[in-house]
VEXSE-334176 format. One line per 3 residues: number of its first residue (from 1); their letters; for each residue y, z, x of N, C-alpha, C, O. Coordinates in Angstrom, 1 decimal. Atoms other than C-alpha are relative to their C-alpha. Layout:
NUM) A) Y/Z/X/Y/Z/X/Y/Z/X/Y/Z/X ~ ...
***
This chain:
1) XXX) 0.8/0.6/-1.0/9.0/-15.1/-5.1/0.3/0.6/1.4/1.5/0.9/1.6 ~ -0.2/-0.5/-1.3/8.6/-13.8/-1.5/0.9/-1.0/0.8/0.6/-2.2/0.8 ~ -0.9/0.8/-0.7/11.4/-15.1/0.7/-0.8/-0.6/1.3/-1.7/0.1/1.8
4) XXX) 0.6/0.5/-1.2/10.4/-17.4/3.6/0.3/0.7/1.2/-0.5/0.6/2.2 ~ -0.3/-0.8/-1.1/12.1/-15.1/6.0/-1.0/1.1/0.3/-0.9/1.8/1.3 ~ 0.9/-1.1/-0.1/9.3/-12.6/5.4/-1.1/-0.3/1.0/-1.8/0.6/1.4
7) XXX) 1.1/0.4/-0.8/6.9/-14.6/7.6/-1.3/-0.1/-0.8/-1.3/-0.1/-2.1 ~ 1.3/0.1/0.7/3.2/-14.9/6.8/-0.4/1.3/-0.6/-0.4/2.4/0.0 ~ 0.3/-1.2/0.8/2.2/-12.4/4.1/-1.3/-0.2/-0.8/-1.4/-1.2/-1.5
10) XXX) 1.2/0.1/0.8/-1.3/-11.8/2.7/-0.2/1.3/-0.8/0.3/2.3/-0.3 ~ 0.2/-1.1/0.9/-2.3/-9.5/-0.1/-1.5/0.3/-0.1/-2.4/-0.6/-0.1 ~ 1.3/-0.5/0.2/-5.5/-7.4/-0.4/0.0/1.1/-1.0/0.9/2.0/-0.9
13) XXX) 0.1/-1.1/1.0/-6.5/-5.2/-3.3/-1.4/0.7/0.2/-2.4/0.0/0.1 ~ 1.2/-0.8/-0.1/-9.1/-2.4/-2.9/-0.3/0.4/-1.4/0.5/1.1/-2.1 ~ 0.3/-0.1/1.4/-10.9/-2.2/-6.2/-1.4/0.6/-0.3/-2.3/0.4/0.5
16) XXX) 1.2/-0.5/0.5/-13.6/-0.3/-8.1/-0.5/-0.8/-1.2/0.4/-1.2/-2.0 ~ 0.4/0.8/1.1/-15.8/-2.2/-10.5/0.4/0.5/-1.4/0.5/-0.3/-2.4 ~ -0.3/-0.6/1.3/-14.9/0.2/-13.3/1.5/-0.3/-0.4/1.9/0.0/-1.5
19) XXX) -1.4/0.2/0.3/-11.3/-0.9/-13.1/0.3/-1.5/0.0/1.4/-2.0/0.4 ~ -0.2/1.4/0.1/-11.7/-4.6/-13.7/1.2/-0.4/-0.8/1.9/-1.4/-0.4 ~ -1.2/0.3/0.8/-9.1/-4.7/-16.4/1.3/0.2/0.7/2.2/-0.6/0.6
22) XXX) -1.2/-0.3/-0.7/-6.5/-3.0/-14.3/0.2/-1.0/1.1/1.4/-1.4/1.4 ~ -0.1/1.0/-1.1/-7.2/-5.4/-11.4/0.5/-1.4/-0.6/1.3/-2.0/0.0 ~ -0.5/1.3/0.6/-6.8/-8.4/-13.8/1.5/0.1/-0.3/2.2/-0.9/-0.1
25) XXX) -1.5/-0.1/0.3/-3.4/-7.1/-14.9/0.8/-0.1/1.2/1.9/-0.7/1.2 ~ -0.8/0.0/-1.2/-2.3/-6.5/-11.4/0.1/-1.4/0.6/1.1/-1.8/1.0 ~ 0.0/1.4/-0.5/-3.3/-10.0/-10.3/0.9/-0.9/-0.8/1.6/-1.7/-0.2
28) XXX) -0.9/0.8/0.8/-1.5/-11.5/-13.2/1.4/0.2/0.2/2.3/-0.7/0.3 ~ -1.4/-0.4/-0.2/1.7/-9.6/-12.5/0.4/-0.6/1.4/1.5/-1.0/1.5 ~ -0.3/0.5/-1.3/1.6/-10.6/-8.8/0.2/-1.5/-0.1/1.1/-2.1/0.5
31) XXX) -0.2/1.5/0.2/1.1/-14.3/-9.8/1.3/-0.3/-0.7/2.0/-1.3/-0.4 ~ -1.3/0.2/0.8/4.0/-14.0/-12.3/1.2/0.0/0.9/2.2/-0.7/0.7 ~ -1.1/-0.2/-0.9/6.2/-12.9/-9.5/0.0/-1.0/1.2/0.8/-0.9/2.1
34) XXX) 0.1/1.0/-1.0/5.1/-15.7/-7.2/-0.6/0.5/1.3/-0.3/-0.1/2.4 ~ 0.7/-0.5/-1.2/3.1/-13.6/-4.7/-1.3/-0.8/0.3/-1.8/-1.4/-0.6 ~ 1.3/0.6/-0.3/0.1/-15.0/-2.9/-1.1/0.6/-0.7/-1.1/1.8/-1.0
37) XXX) 1.2/-0.6/0.7/-3.2/-14.6/-4.6/-0.7/1.0/0.9/-1.0/0.7/2.0 ~ 0.6/-1.1/-0.8/-4.7/-11.3/-3.4/-1.5/-0.2/0.2/-2.2/-0.7/-0.7 ~ 1.5/-0.2/-0.3/-8.1/-11.0/-1.8/-0.4/1.3/-0.6/0.2/2.4/-0.3
40) XXX) 0.5/-1.3/0.6/-10.0/-8.4/-3.9/-1.2/0.4/0.7/-2.2/-0.3/0.7 ~ 1.2/-0.6/-0.6/-12.4/-6.2/-2.0/-0.5/1.1/-1.0/0.0/2.2/-1.2 ~ 0.6/-0.9/1.0/-14.7/-4.6/-4.6/-0.9/1.0/0.7/-1.7/0.6/1.6
43) XXX) 1.0/-1.0/-0.5/-16.5/-1.4/-3.8/-1.2/0.0/-0.9/-1.4/0.6/-1.9 ~ 1.2/0.3/0.7/-19.9/-2.5/-4.9/-1.2/0.9/0.5/-2.3/0.4/0.7 ~ 1.0/-1.0/-0.5/-21.7/0.6/-3.6/0.1/0.2/1.5/-0.6/1.1/2.1
46) XXX) -0.3/-0.2/-1.4/-20.4/0.3/0.0/0.7/1.4/0.3/0.5/2.0/1.3 ~ -0.8/-1.2/-0.1/-18.2/3.3/-0.6/1.5/-0.3/0.4/1.7/-1.4/0.9 ~ -1.4/0.3/-0.2/-14.4/3.6/-0.2/0.3/-0.3/1.4/1.2/-1.1/1.7
49) XXX) -0.3/0.1/-1.5/-14.4/3.9/3.6/-0.4/-1.5/0.4/0.5/-2.1/1.1 ~ 0.4/1.4/-0.4/-16.4/0.6/4.1/0.9/-1.0/-0.7/1.2/-2.1/-0.1 ~ -0.9/0.9/0.7/-14.3/-1.1/1.5/1.4/-0.1/0.6/1.9/-1.2/0.7
52) XXX) -1.3/0.0/-0.7/-11.1/-0.1/3.2/-0.1/-0.8/1.3/0.8/-1.5/1.7 ~ 0.2/0.8/-1.2/-12.5/-1.5/6.5/0.0/-1.5/-0.3/0.6/-2.2/0.5 ~ 0.0/1.5/0.3/-13.2/-4.8/4.8/1.4/-0.5/-0.4/1.7/-1.6/-0.2
55) XXX) -1.4/0.4/0.3/-9.6/-4.8/3.5/0.8/-0.4/1.3/1.6/-1.2/1.2 ~ -0.7/0.2/-1.2/-8.5/-4.8/7.1/-0.6/-1.2/0.8/-0.1/-1.5/1.9 ~ 0.8/0.9/-0.8/-10.9/-7.5/8.2/0.6/-1.4/0.2/0.2/-2.2/1.1
58) XXX) -0.6/1.3/-0.1/-8.7/-10.5/7.7/1.5/0.0/-0.1/2.1/-0.5/-1.1 ~ -1.5/-0.1/0.1/-5.0/-9.8/8.5/0.6/-1.4/0.3/-0.1/-2.2/0.8 ~ -0.7/1.3/-0.3/-2.5/-12.7/8.7/0.2/-0.1/1.5/-0.1/0.8/2.3
61) XXX) -0.3/0.3/-1.4/-1.5/-14.3/11.9/1.0/1.0/0.6/1.8/1.6/-0.1 ~ -0.9/-0.9/-0.7/0.5/-12.4/14.5/1.4/-0.3/-0.5/1.8/-1.4/-0.7 ~ -1.3/0.2/0.5/4.0/-11.8/13.3/0.1/0.1/-1.6/1.2/0.1/-2.1
64) XXX) 0.0/-0.1/1.5/2.9/-11.5/9.6/-0.3/1.4/-0.4/-0.1/2.4/0.3 ~ 0.1/-1.3/0.7/2.2/-8.7/7.2/-1.2/0.0/-0.9/-1.5/-1.0/-1.5 ~ 1.1/-0.2/0.9/-0.8/-7.4/5.3/0.5/1.0/-1.1/0.8/2.2/-0.8
67) XXX) -0.4/-0.8/1.1/0.1/-6.0/1.9/-1.3/0.6/-0.7/-2.1/-0.2/-1.2 ~ 1.2/-0.6/0.5/-2.5/-3.5/0.8/0.3/0.8/-1.3/1.3/1.6/-1.3 ~ -0.2/-0.7/1.3/-2.7/-2.3/-2.9/-1.3/0.5/-0.5/-2.3/-0.1/-0.3
70) XXX) 1.2/-0.5/0.6/-5.1/-0.1/-4.6/0.0/-0.4/-1.5/1.0/-0.9/-2.0 ~ 0.2/0.5/1.4/-6.4/-0.9/-8.1/0.8/0.7/-1.0/0.9/0.2/-2.2 ~ -0.9/-0.8/0.9/-4.1/1.7/-9.7/1.5/-0.1/0.3/2.3/0.7/-0.1
73) XXX) -1.4/0.2/-0.3/-0.9/0.3/-8.3/0.6/-1.0/-1.0/-0.1/-1.8/-1.6 ~ -0.7/1.0/0.8/1.7/-1.5/-10.4/1.3/-0.4/0.6/2.1/0.5/0.9 ~ -1.3/0.4/-0.6/4.5/-3.6/-8.9/1.2/0.1/-0.8/1.1/-0.1/-2.1
76) XXX) -1.3/0.0/0.7/8.1/-3.2/-9.8/0.3/-1.4/-0.5/-0.2/-2.4/0.0 ~ -0.4/1.3/0.5/9.7/-6.0/-11.9/0.6/-0.9/1.1/0.5/-2.2/1.0 ~ -0.6/0.8/-1.0/11.6/-7.1/-8.8/-0.7/0.2/1.3/-0.2/0.1/2.4
79) XXX) 0.9/-0.3/-1.2/8.7/-6.4/-6.4/0.1/-1.1/1.1/0.4/-0.8/2.2 ~ 0.0/1.1/-0.9/8.6/-9.9/-4.8/1.3/-0.2/0.8/1.3/-0.2/2.0 ~ -1.2/0.2/-0.8/12.2/-10.4/-3.9/0.4/1.2/0.8/0.9/1.0/1.9
82) XXX) -0.3/-1.2/-0.8/12.7/-6.8/-2.8/-0.8/0.0/1.2/-0.4/0.3/2.3 ~ 1.0/-0.1/-1.1/9.6/-6.9/-0.6/0.4/-1.1/1.0/0.4/-0.8/2.2 ~ -0.4/1.0/-0.9/10.6/-10.2/0.9/1.2/0.3/0.8/1.3/0.0/2.0
85) XXX) -1.2/-0.3/-0.7/14.0/-9.0/1.8/-0.2/1.1/1.0/0.3/1.1/2.1 ~ 0.3/-1.1/-0.9/12.7/-5.8/3.4/-0.8/-0.5/1.2/-0.5/-0.1/2.3 ~ 0.8/0.5/-1.1/10.1/-7.6/5.5/0.8/-0.9/0.9/0.4/-1.0/2.1
88) XXX) -0.7/0.9/-0.8/12.6/-10.1/6.7/1.0/0.8/0.9/1.5/0.2/1.9 ~ -1.0/-0.7/-0.8/14.9/-7.4/8.1/-0.3/1.4/0.4/0.4/2.1/1.2 ~ 0.3/-1.4/-0.2/13.2/-4.0/8.2/-0.6/0.3/1.4/-1.5/-0.4/1.8
91) XXX) 0.5/-0.4/-1.3/12.6/-2.3/11.6/-1.1/1.0/-0.1/-1.0/2.1/0.3 ~ 1.1/-0.9/0.2/9.2/-0.8/10.8/-1.3/-0.7/0.3/-1.4/-2.0/0.2 ~ 1.4/0.5/-0.2/5.5/-1.3/11.6/-0.8/0.2/-1.3/-1.7/-0.6/-1.6
94) XXX) 0.6/-0.3/1.3/4.4/0.2/8.3/1.0/0.4/-1.0/1.9/1.2/-0.8 ~ -0.9/-0.3/1.1/6.2/0.3/5.0/-0.9/0.5/-1.2/-1.8/-0.1/-1.7 ~ 0.6/-0.6/1.2/5.0/2.7/2.3/0.7/-0.5/-1.3/1.9/-0.4/-1.4
97) XXX) -0.6/0.5/1.2/5.5/1.1/-1.1/0.2/1.1/-1.0/0.9/1.0/-2.0 ~ 0.0/-1.2/0.9/5.0/4.5/-2.8/-0.5/1.2/0.8/-1.3/1.0/1.7 ~ 0.5/-1.3/-0.6/4.4/8.1/-1.8/0.2/1.1/-1.0/1.2/1.2/-1.7
100) XXX) 0.0/-1.2/0.8/3.6/11.2/-3.8/0.6/1.2/0.7/0.8/2.2/0.1 ~ -0.5/-1.1/-0.8/4.9/13.3/-1.0/1.3/-0.4/0.7/1.4/-1.4/1.3 ~ -1.3/0.2/-0.6/8.5/13.6/0.2/0.6/-1.4/-0.4/1.0/-2.2/0.4
103) XXX) -0.5/1.3/0.6/9.6/10.7/-2.1/1.4/-0.2/0.4/2.2/0.8/0.3 ~ -1.3/0.3/-0.4/12.7/9.0/-0.9/0.9/-0.4/-1.2/0.4/-1.2/-2.0 ~ -0.9/0.5/1.0/15.7/8.7/-3.2/0.5/-1.4/0.3/0.6/-1.8/1.5
106) XXX) -0.5/1.4/-0.2/17.1/5.2/-3.7/1.2/0.0/0.9/2.1/0.8/0.8 ~ -1.2/0.2/-0.9/19.5/4.0/-1.0/0.3/-1.5/0.0/-0.5/-2.3/-0.3 ~ -0.4/1.4/0.1/21.5/0.8/-0.8/-0.8/-1.0/0.8/-1.1/-2.1/0.3
109) XXX) 0.7/1.0/-0.8/19.5/-0.8/2.0/-1.5/-0.2/-0.5/-2.2/-1.1/0.0 ~ 1.3/0.2/0.7/16.3/-0.3/-0.1/-1.2/0.7/0.7/-2.3/0.6/0.2 ~ 1.1/-0.8/-0.6/14.2/1.8/2.4/0.6/1.1/0.8/1.8/1.1/1.1
112) XXX) -0.4/-1.1/-0.8/14.3/5.0/4.3/-1.0/0.2/1.1/-2.2/0.0/0.9 ~ 0.9/-0.3/-1.1/12.8/6.0/7.6/-0.8/1.2/-0.5/-0.3/2.1/-1.2 ~ 0.9/-1.0/0.5/9.8/8.3/7.1/-0.8/0.6/1.1/-1.1/-0.2/2.1
115) XXX) 0.9/-0.6/-0.9/7.7/10.7/9.0/-1.4/-0.4/-0.4/-1.8/-0.4/-1.6 ~ 1.3/0.5/0.4/4.1/9.4/9.2/-0.8/1.1/-0.8/-1.8/0.7/-1.4 ~ 0.7/-1.0/0.7/3.0/12.8/7.8/0.2/-0.2/-1.5/-0.6/0.4/-2.3
118) XXX) -0.2/0.2/1.4/4.4/11.6/4.5/-0.9/-1.1/-0.6/-0.9/-1.3/-1.8 ~ 0.9/1.0/0.4/1.8/8.9/4.3/-1.2/0.5/-0.8/-2.3/0.7/-0.2 ~ 1.0/-0.6/0.8/-0.2/10.4/1.5/0.0/-0.6/-1.4/1.0/-1.0/-1.9
121) XXX) 0.2/0.7/1.3/-1.6/9.0/-1.8/0.7/-1.4/0.1/1.4/-1.7/-0.9 ~ -0.7/1.3/-0.2/-0.5/5.6/-0.5/-0.6/-1.1/-0.8/-1.6/-1.8/-0.4 ~ 0.6/1.0/0.9/-1.2/3.4/-3.5/0.3/-1.4/0.5/-0.4/-2.4/0.2
124) XXX) -0.3/1.2/-0.6/0.5/0.6/-1.6/0.6/0.1/1.4/1.5/1.0/1.6 ~ -0.5/0.0/-1.3/1.2/-0.1/2.0/0.2/-1.5/0.5/-0.5/-2.4/0.1 ~ -0.2/1.3/-0.7/2.5/-3.0/4.1/-0.1/0.3/1.5/0.6/1.1/2.0
127) XXX) 0.3/-0.3/-1.4/1.2/-3.1/7.7/0.2/-1.3/0.8/-0.2/-2.4/0.4 ~ -0.3/1.1/-0.9/2.4/-5.4/10.5/-1.4/-0.4/0.5/-2.2/0.4/1.0 ~ 1.4/0.6/-0.3/-0.6/-7.7/11.3/-0.4/0.4/1.5/-1.5/0.6/1.8
130) XXX) 0.3/-0.3/-1.4/-0.3/-6.9/15.1/-0.6/1.3/0.2/-1.3/1.5/1.3 ~ 0.6/-1.3/-0.3/-1.3/-3.3/14.7/-1.4/0.2/-0.7/-2.1/1.2/-0.5 ~ 1.2/-0.2/0.8/-4.3/-3.9/12.3/-1.2/0.1/0.9/-2.0/1.0/0.7
133) XXX) 1.2/-0.1/-0.9/-7.0/-4.5/15.1/-0.1/1.4/0.7/-1.1/2.0/0.7 ~ 0.0/-1.3/-0.7/-5.9/-1.3/17.0/-0.3/1.1/-1.0/-1.0/2.0/-0.6 ~ 0.3/-1.1/0.9/-5.9/0.8/13.9/-1.5/-0.1/-0.5/-2.1/1.0/-0.7
136) XXX) 1.4/0.1/0.4/-9.3/-0.6/12.8/-0.9/0.6/1.0/-2.0/1.2/0.6 ~ 0.8/-0.7/-1.0/-10.7/0.6/16.1/0.2/1.5/0.0/-0.7/2.2/0.4 ~ -0.3/-1.4/0.0/-9.0/3.9/15.8/-0.6/0.8/-1.2/-1.0/2.0/-1.0
139) XXX) 0.4/-0.7/1.2/-10.2/4.7/12.3/-1.4/0.7/0.0/-1.5/1.8/-0.4 ~ 1.3/-0.7/0.0/-13.9/5.4/12.9/0.0/1.3/0.8/-0.6/2.3/0.4 ~ -0.1/-1.3/-0.8/-13.1/8.0/15.6/0.8/1.0/-0.7/0.4/2.2/-0.6
142) XXX) -0.8/-1.0/0.8/-10.5/9.6/13.4/-0.9/0.6/-1.1/-0.9/1.8/-1.3 ~ 0.9/-0.5/1.0/-13.1/9.9/10.6/-1.0/1.0/0.5/-1.3/2.0/-0.1 ~ 1.0/-0.9/-0.6/-15.7/11.4/12.9/0.6/1.4/0.3/-0.1/2.3/0.3
145) XXX) -0.6/-1.3/-0.3/-13.2/14.1/13.9/0.5/0.7/-1.2/1.0/1.9/-1.1 ~ -0.5/-0.6/1.2/-12.2/14.8/10.3/-1.2/-0.1/-1.1/-1.0/-0.9/-2.0 ~ 1.2/0.2/0.9/-15.6/15.2/8.5/0.3/0.4/-1.4/-0.5/0.0/-2.3
148) XXX) -0.3/-0.4/1.4/-14.0/16.7/5.4/0.7/-1.1/-0.8/0.9/-1.0/-2.0 ~ -0.7/1.1/0.6/-12.1/13.5/4.7/-1.0/-1.2/-0.2/-1.2/-2.0/0.7 ~ 1.0/1.1/0.3/-14.5/11.1/2.9/0.8/-1.3/-0.2/0.2/-2.4/0.0
151) XXX) -0.9/1.2/0.1/-11.6/8.7/2.2/1.4/0.4/0.2/2.0/0.9/-0.8 ~ -1.4/-0.4/-0.3/-8.2/9.2/3.8/0.6/-1.1/0.9/1.1/-0.8/1.9 ~ -0.6/1.1/-0.8/-7.0/5.8/4.9/1.5/0.2/0.3/1.9/-0.2/1.4
154) XXX) -1.4/-0.2/-0.2/-3.4/6.8/4.5/0.3/1.1/1.0/1.1/0.9/1.9 ~ -0.2/-1.0/-1.0/-3.7/10.0/6.5/-0.4/-0.5/1.4/0.3/-0.2/2.4 ~ 0.5/0.6/-1.3/-5.6/8.1/9.2/1.1/-0.9/0.6/1.4/-0.9/1.8
157) XXX) -1.0/0.9/-0.5/-2.9/5.4/9.4/1.2/0.8/0.4/1.9/0.4/1.4 ~ -1.0/-0.8/-0.5/-0.3/8.1/9.6/-0.2/0.6/1.4/0.7/0.7/2.2 ~ 0.4/-0.6/-1.3/-2.1/9.8/12.5/0.1/-1.1/1.1/0.5/-0.8/2.2
160) XXX) -0.1/1.1/-0.9/-2.3/6.4/14.2/1.4/-0.3/0.4/1.8/-0.5/1.5 ~ -1.4/0.2/-0.2/1.4/5.8/13.8/0.6/1.1/0.8/1.5/0.8/1.7 ~ -0.6/-1.1/-0.8/2.2/9.2/15.2/-0.5/-0.2/1.5/0.3/0.0/2.4
163) XXX) 0.5/0.1/-1.3/0.0/8.6/18.2/0.6/-1.2/0.8/1.0/-1.0/2.0 ~ -0.6/1.1/-0.6/1.4/5.2/18.9/1.6/-0.1/-0.1/2.2/-1.0/0.4 ~ -1.5/-0.1/0.2/5.0/6.2/18.0/0.5/-1.3/-0.7/1.5/-1.8/-0.3
166) XXX) -0.4/1.2/0.7/5.3/3.4/15.5/1.0/0.4/-1.1/0.8/1.4/-1.8 ~ -0.9/-0.3/1.1/8.2/3.3/13.1/-0.6/-0.2/-1.4/-1.2/-1.2/-1.7 ~ 0.5/0.1/1.3/7.4/4.0/9.5/1.1/0.2/-1.0/2.1/0.9/-0.7
169) XXX) -1.0/-0.1/1.0/9.5/3.5/6.4/-0.6/0.1/-1.4/-1.8/-0.2/-1.6 ~ 0.4/-0.1/1.4/9.3/4.1/2.7/1.0/-0.8/-0.9/2.2/-0.6/-0.7 ~ -0.9/0.7/0.9/10.7/1.8/0.0/0.7/1.0/-0.9/0.1/1.9/-1.4
172) XXX) -0.8/-1.0/0.7/13.5/3.6/-1.8/1.0/-0.8/-0.9/2.0/-1.2/-0.4 ~ 1.0/-0.6/0.7/13.2/3.3/-4.7/-1.4/-0.7/0.2/-1.4/-1.8/0.8 ~ 1.3/0.5/-0.2/9.4/2.7/-4.7/-0.2/-1.4/-0.5/0.5/-1.8/-1.5
175) XXX) 0.3/1.4/0.5/8.1/-0.9/-5.0/-1.2/0.0/-0.9/-1.4/-1.0/-1.6 ~ 1.1/-0.1/0.9/5.0/0.2/-6.8/0.0/1.4/-0.7/0.5/2.3/-0.1 ~ 0.2/-1.3/0.7/4.1/2.9/-9.3/-1.5/0.3/0.0/-2.3/-0.7/-0.1
178) XXX) 1.4/-0.5/0.2/0.9/4.9/-9.5/-0.3/0.0/-1.4/0.2/0.8/-2.2 ~ 0.3/0.0/1.4/-0.7/4.1/-12.8/-0.8/1.2/-0.3/-1.7/1.6/0.5 ~ 0.7/-1.2/0.4/-2.0/7.1/-14.7/-1.5/-0.2/-0.4/-1.8/0.2/-1.5
181) XXX) 1.4/0.2/0.3/-5.7/6.1/-14.6/-0.8/1.2/0.5/-0.3/1.9/1.4 ~ 0.8/-1.1/-0.4/-8.4/8.7/-14.2/-0.5/-0.2/1.5/-1.0/-1.3/1.8 ~ 0.3/0.1/-1.4/-8.9/9.4/-10.5/-1.5/-0.1/0.2/-2.3/0.6/-0.4
184) XXX) 1.4/0.2/-0.4/-12.2/8.2/-9.0/-0.4/1.0/1.2/-1.6/1.1/1.5 ~ 0.2/-0.9/-1.2/-11.8/10.7/-6.1/0.3/1.5/-0.4/0.4/2.3/0.5 ~ -0.3/-1.3/0.4/-11.0/13.8/-8.2/1.4/0.5/0.2/1.7/1.7/0.2
187) XXX) -1.4/-0.3/-0.2/-7.2/13.7/-7.6/0.6/0.5/-1.3/0.1/0.1/-2.4 ~ -0.7/-0.5/1.2/-4.9/15.5/-10.0/0.8/-1.1/-0.6/1.1/-2.1/0.0 ~ -0.9/1.0/0.7/-3.0/13.6/-12.6/1.4/0.3/0.2/1.7/1.3/0.8
190) XXX) -1.4/-0.2/-0.1/0.7/13.3/-12.8/0.6/-0.3/1.4/1.5/0.4/1.8 ~ -0.5/0.3/-1.3/1.2/11.7/-9.4/1.0/-1.2/0.0/1.2/-1.9/1.0 ~ -0.9/1.1/0.1/3.7/9.1/-10.7/1.3/0.3/0.7/1.7/1.4/0.8
193) XXX) -1.3/-0.1/-0.7/7.0/8.4/-8.9/1.1/0.2/-1.0/1.2/-0.6/-1.9 ~ -1.1/-0.2/0.9/10.0/9.9/-10.7/1.1/-1.1/0.2/1.8/-1.5/-0.7 ~ -1.0/0.9/-0.3/12.3/7.5/-8.9/-0.3/-1.4/-0.5/0.6/-2.1/-1.0
196) XXX) 0.4/1.2/0.6/10.3/4.5/-10.0/0.3/0.0/-1.5/0.9/-0.9/-2.0 ~ -0.2/-0.1/1.5/10.4/5.7/-13.6/1.5/0.0/-0.4/1.8/-0.7/-1.4 ~ -1.5/0.0/0.3/14.2/6.3/-13.5/0.5/-1.4/0.2/1.4/-1.8/-0.6
199) XXX) -0.6/1.3/-0.3/14.8/2.8/-12.1/-0.6/-1.1/-1.0/0.1/-1.9/-1.6 ~ 0.6/1.1/0.7/12.2/0.7/-14.0/-0.7/0.4/-1.3/-1.1/-0.5/-2.1 ~ 0.7/-0.4/1.2/10.7/2.8/-16.8/-1.5/0.2/0.2/-2.0/0.4/1.3
202) XXX) 1.4/-0.3/0.0/7.1/3.2/-17.7/-0.8/-1.3/0.3/-0.3/-2.4/0.2 ~ 0.8/1.1/-0.4/4.3/0.9/-16.5/-0.9/-0.4/-1.2/-1.1/0.5/-2.1 ~ 0.8/0.4/1.1/2.0/-1.1/-18.9/-1.3/0.9/-0.1/-1.8/1.4/0.9
205) XX) 1.3/-0.7/0.2/-1.0/0.7/-20.4/-1.2/-0.9/0.4/-1.0/-2.1/0.4 ~ 1.2/0.8/-0.4/-4.5/-0.4/-19.3/-1.1/0.4/-1.0/-2.2/-0.1/-0.9
***
């Protein structure tokens, strides 16, 4: 269960209708670990960009955290207690729960500082609620200047953190694994975290 020292924490899952079974498994695992019931934002034809914007539409109160998960994320067996501990003491504005780029090796404190450019294939992110409105305003302009990126919420968030000089960290080892589901965006397979696999083993099949 999330520790009370973590402050207000809300969860949101960005989901595609074709992945209903995966979302059901994810919700059940979060409930088993005592996490708050996630709000699920289904992409029902709006497109990934609009669905991501809706994920940001209801952050928790100031001083809290928004936990964003994609429908192909799988939480570690100790996800809730580790996350609560990190949020209660971590000096960061954004915590990457997983990254396929520049993956951080496990360290005793459970997280490593990270360059915002490492914010790629972000299957799971935790964002301080206080920066959500400013990022939501920044995102459309960033997309307009990057016409080749049809859906790059992680790259945009990284660019925002660089501009605002916000501290970014990555869970080490990762707190979620990327499930080997067929990509809906044409991404290559084999983007699973080796450090997650070494610590926790394989994730359930879907």
